[in-house]
C-alpha positions, 0 to 999 in steps of 0.5 A: 317183951320187958318194957321201961318207963322214961319219965323226961321233966324238960323245959318247954323249949326244948321239947322238940329236940328231946322227942326227936332224939328219942324217936331216932334213938328207938322210941315208938311214942311219947305222950306229953304233960305240958305245964308242969313247974319245979325247981332245982337245988337252988330256987331261982327268984327275982328282986322282988320275992317273984317265983322265976321257975320255968314251965316244963314239961313232962314226957312219958315214953313206955320203951323195950328195955333193951333199948331204953337206956340208949334212949334215956343217953339221946334225950338227955344230950338233946335237953343238955341236961349233963352241961346245963344245971336246972335244965331237966332230968330223966329217968327209968322205972320197970313196968311191971305190965301194960296193955294197949302197945301191940303193935308197938311190941310187933314192931320192936320184936324184929328191931329188937332181935336184929339189935341181939 
């Protein structure tokens, strides 16, 4: 079984919606790193020149490769990434190897077999 790592950078107030969408699309778990900061194409500044970067969360999802695109699309829709500039981004990377996923592999084997 092959896996992808989805990295999702999302505004703090949309985290629950994104996690729910990922679960509904087939993700079997997630790790969230809170209090990340960042800026987009045009940094937001106040009239005093102070930073206006909003708090973001980083969500890490190790997902089965056949489900990865649909999970990525569900996360993007829930976070409104394509509709609202600066609301977040998500991308996937190939996972060369992983351990600690035995229970997920048993669960996913059945699901992926049914879908293929």
